[in-house]
C-alpha positions as CSV (number, residue, x, y, z in Angstrom):
1,M,-29.4,54.9,-29.4
2,R,-25.8,53.5,-29.8
3,A,-25.4,53.5,-26.0
4,L,-28.6,51.5,-25.7
5,L,-27.2,48.9,-28.2
6,I,-23.9,48.6,-26.4
7,L,-25.7,48.2,-22.9
8,A,-27.9,45.4,-24.6
9,V,-24.9,43.6,-25.9
10,L,-23.1,43.9,-22.5
11,L,-26.1,42.6,-20.7
12,L,-26.4,39.7,-23.2
13,A,-22.6,38.9,-22.6
14,V,-23.1,38.9,-18.8
15,V,-26.2,36.6,-18.9
16,V,-24.4,34.2,-21.3
17,L,-21.2,34.2,-19.3
18,S,-22.8,33.5,-15.9
19,R,-24.2,30.4,-17.2
20,L,-20.8,29.0,-18.6
21,P,-19.4,27.5,-15.4
22,A,-22.7,25.5,-14.8
23,L,-22.0,24.1,-18.4
24,W,-18.7,23.2,-17.6
25,K,-19.5,21.7,-14.5
26,S,-22.2,19.5,-16.1
27,K,-19.7,18.2,-18.7
28,L,-16.9,17.3,-16.2
29,P,-16.6,13.7,-15.0
30,S,-17.7,13.2,-11.2
31,A,-15.7,11.5,-8.8
32,P,-16.8,8.0,-8.1
33,P,-18.8,7.8,-4.7
34,R,-16.5,6.9,-1.8
35,R,-17.4,3.8,-0.1
36,D,-16.1,4.2,3.5
37,E,-18.2,1.4,5.2
38,L,-17.1,-1.0,8.0
39,V,-16.1,-4.5,7.1
40,K,-15.3,-7.3,9.3
41,D,-12.0,-9.2,9.4
42,P,-12.7,-13.0,9.2
43,V,-9.6,-13.8,11.1
44,C,-9.6,-11.7,14.1
45,Q,-13.2,-10.5,14.2
46,T,-12.5,-6.7,14.1
47,Y,-14.2,-4.1,12.2
48,V,-12.1,-1.9,10.0
49,L,-13.0,0.9,7.5
50,M,-13.2,-0.5,3.8
51,S,-10.8,2.4,2.6
52,R,-8.1,1.1,5.1
53,A,-8.7,-2.6,4.8
54,V,-6.3,-4.9,3.2
55,R,-8.2,-6.6,0.5
56,G,-8.1,-10.3,-0.8
57,E,-10.3,-12.7,-2.6
58,A,-11.8,-15.8,-1.2
59,E,-14.0,-18.1,-3.5
60,G,-14.2,-15.2,-5.9
61,A,-15.6,-12.6,-3.4
62,P,-13.8,-9.8,-2.0
63,T,-12.5,-10.3,1.6
64,Y,-11.4,-7.5,3.7
65,F,-8.7,-7.7,6.7
66,C,-7.5,-5.4,9.2
67,S,-3.9,-6.1,8.5
68,R,-1.5,-8.1,6.2
69,E,-0.8,-10.5,9.3
70,C,-4.6,-11.4,9.2
71,A,-4.5,-11.8,5.4
72,A,-1.5,-14.1,5.7
73,R,-3.2,-16.2,8.5
74,Y,-6.2,-16.4,6.4
75,Q,-4.4,-17.7,3.5
76,R,-2.6,-20.4,5.7
77,G,-6.0,-21.4,7.0
78,E,-5.9,-20.0,10.4
79,R,-9.7,-18.9,10.5
80,R,-11.7,-18.2,13.6
81,A,-15.0,-20.2,13.8
């Protein structure tokens, strides 16, 4: 009888412990989604990955450039029509 009780306690412990990783995982903050879409440089008209683009602002909206040089040209008003 005592062996049966120990076996039941061990089985219960295994069941409870097997669910702990799922509980921990649900409480951890998730990483923000990665946005790796293509954006167009307004100066040279090339497309670049958003994660690698140089970010600037124009009229309150984010503007993306392929390089610092294009961002500087944009600031000086050298824009392609």
